[in-house]
N, C-alpha and C positions, 0 to 999 in steps of 0.2 A: 683289308690289307694287313691288319695287325694280327689276325688270327693265326696265320702260318708261323710267324716267329714265336708267338706265345705257345703254340702247340709243340713246336720242335723243342723249345726250351724246357717245357714241362716234361716232355718225353725223356729228354736227356737227364734232367734232374731226377725224375723217377727211377731211371735205370741206375744212376749213380747212388741213390738212396738204397736201392735193393742190394747193390753190390756191397756197399758199406755195412749194411745191416747183417749180411751173411758173413762178413769178416770180423764181426765183433769178437773181442776176447771173451774167454769163458768167465762167468761171474764167480765171485767168491762163494765159499760154502755158507756164509752167513745169510745169504739171500737165496735160500733153497726154493721158496715158492716162486720167486721171480725168475730163477734160472730155468725152472720147468716151463714157464710161460715163454721165455726167450727161446728155448729149444723147440717148443711147439711152433713158434712163429718162424724160426729158421727152417724147420722141416717143411712148413707150409710154403715159404718162399722158394725153397729148392724145387718143390713140385710145381708150383704155379708160375715161378719166374720165367722159365723158357717160353711158356704160352703168352705171358704178358709181353715179353721181348718180341716174339714173332708177331703178335698182334700190333704192337706199336710200329714195327718195321713195315708191316703190311699197310697200316694206315698212312704212313709217310709215303710209301710207294703209290698208293691210290691218290693221295693229294697231288703229288708231283705229276703223275701220269695223267690225271684228270685235267690239270692245267694245260698240258700240251695237247691232249685230245680236243678239248674245248676250243683252244686257239686254232687248231687245224680245221675243225668243223666250221668255225665262224669264217675262216678264210675261204672254204669251199662252198658254203651255202650262199645262194644268191641273196643280195640285200634287197629288201622289199621297201616300197614306198609306203607312206602313211595310209593311202587308200587300200593298198594290198594287205596291210596288216590288219585292217578291220575285218577282212574276209577270213583270215586265219583264226583257228581256235587259240593258238598260243604263238607269241612272237618268236622269231627265229632264235633269239638269245636263249629263251627257255628250252627250245628244242635242242640246241647244241649243248646246253648245260646238262640236260637229262641224258641225252645220248652219250655225251662225253663221260659222264659219271658212270653210266652203265657199262660202257666199253672199258673204262679204267678198272672198275671192280672186277669185271670178267677177266681182264688181262692179268691182274695181280693174283686172283684166285687160281687161274690157270697155271701161273708160275709156281704157286705153292703146292698144288695138288697133282700136277702132271708129272710124268716121269722125265727126268733130266735129259734123257736122250731125245725126247720129242719136243720139249718146250724151250729149248735153248734159244730159238729165234724170238720167242715171246719174251724171255728174260732179257735178251739183248735190247728189245724194243723198250721195255720198262726202264732198263738202265740208261738207255739213250734219252728217254724222257727226263730222268733224274738229272743227267748231265746238262741237257739243254736248259732245263728250268734253273739249275744252279748258275749256268753261264749267263742267262738273262738277268738273274738277280745280281750277279757280281758286276756286270757291265764294265769290263776293264777299258779304260779310256784310250790307251795307246797300244799299238801293235807290239811294241817291245815287251809290254807286260804279258801279253798273250804268249809270245814266243818264249819268255822266261818260264811261264807256267808249264807250257808244253815241254820245254827242256827239262824241267824238274820232274815231270811225269815220266819222260824217257829215262832219266837217270834212276828214278825209283824202280822202274820196271827192269832196267839193266842190272841194278844191284840185286833185285829180287831173283832174277834168273841166274846170274853168274856169281854174285857176291855171297849169297846165302850158303853156298858150298864151303866157303872159307870159314864161316862162322860155326858150322856144324862138324862134329868129328866124323870122319869117314870110316865105315866099318869094313870096306873092301872095294874091290874094283867093280863088283856087280851092283853095288849101291849107286843110286843116282847122285849126280854131282851137286844138285841144288834142290831146294824145296819145290820150285816150279817144275823142275824136271820130274820129280817124284809124283807130283800131281798129274802131270801129263801122261806119265807111264801108267799110273793107276787107271786113268780113263781109257787107255788102250787095252788093258787086260780084261 
């Protein structure tokens, strides 16, 4: 139970450290040897950083998706009595864990390597698993809290669609009015 928060915390801390390292100021000319080493490390993190970020994102997606897949499999697999378990090679918990892990890895890998026009339902499934796992972890005690959170989400989305046009300078009438509209138009072209 403690693994997931520790993993997420270390992933966030590692990302923060990489970003901070890349934005270090230039060293003084007195430390020429160390500046060459810092520049080499900076160039290394610029090359490796995106892969580390993608790998940590994929690992988080696999963990959250696995959680929901295993939960779904356990609810669909018939429960066995103790005498039935002796006949099986592996208990149903092991089967659902293995199958859930395999399905979650396959889903996340498919999301990463598949063309966006074909894997969008799979991406929606993975994102839904993330949302469901987060909602289970938060467990808001009152409906008013859930309604306030959903209202905040609607407000955020509305500002993203209609309000971002107010923040960006408009180049002309042919330009999209908001960031969300420009993304939607680029998908259509």
